[in-house]
C-alpha positions in Angstrom: 26.3 123.2 38.9 25.0 126.1 41.0 24.6 124.0 44.0 28.3 122.8 43.8 29.5 126.3 43.4 27.2 127.6 46.4 28.5 124.7 48.6 32.1 125.2 47.5 31.8 129.1 48.3 30.1 128.3 51.7 32.8 125.9 52.7 35.6 128.3 51.8 33.8 131.0 54.0 33.3 128.8 57.0 37.1 127.8 56.8 38.2 131.3 56.4 36.0 132.6 59.3 37.6 129.8 61.6 41.1 131.3 61.0 40.3 135.0 61.1 41.2 136.9 64.3 37.5 137.9 65.0 36.5 135.5 67.8 36.3 138.5 70.4 34.0 140.5 68.0 31.3 138.1 68.8 32.1 137.5 72.6 29.1 137.7 74.9 29.2 139.6 78.3 31.1 137.4 80.9 33.0 135.6 78.2 37.0 135.3 78.7 39.2 137.6 76.5 41.5 134.9 74.9 44.1 137.6 74.3 44.5 138.1 78.0 46.9 136.0 79.9 46.8 132.4 79.0 43.5 131.8 77.3 41.9 134.5 79.2 43.1 133.7 82.7 46.0 135.4 84.5 47.1 134.1 87.8 49.9 135.2 90.2 51.5 133.0 92.7 51.1 134.9 96.1 52.5 134.1 99.5 56.3 133.6 98.7 58.9 136.3 99.4 56.5 138.5 101.4 54.1 139.0 98.3 50.7 139.8 99.1 47.9 141.7 97.3 47.8 145.5 98.2 44.3 146.6 97.2 41.0 145.3 95.7 38.4 147.7 94.2 34.8 147.1 93.2 33.8 149.2 89.9 30.4 150.8 89.6 29.5 148.1 87.1 30.4 145.3 89.5 33.7 144.3 88.1 36.5 143.5 90.6 40.1 145.0 90.0 
């Protein structure tokens, strides 16, 4: 009976963890942030109606903005 109760509780915990919004809590460096853009990717269609990038900067940590 204890095994059944243990596995039932474990299964419920696994199911709940899959639906809680804690995915970014365990993200590793370099992982996409799914809350940004569309699944972590944002894009802009440049080259129409005189659209062009204005500036690009490199942060001290190596990230490009």
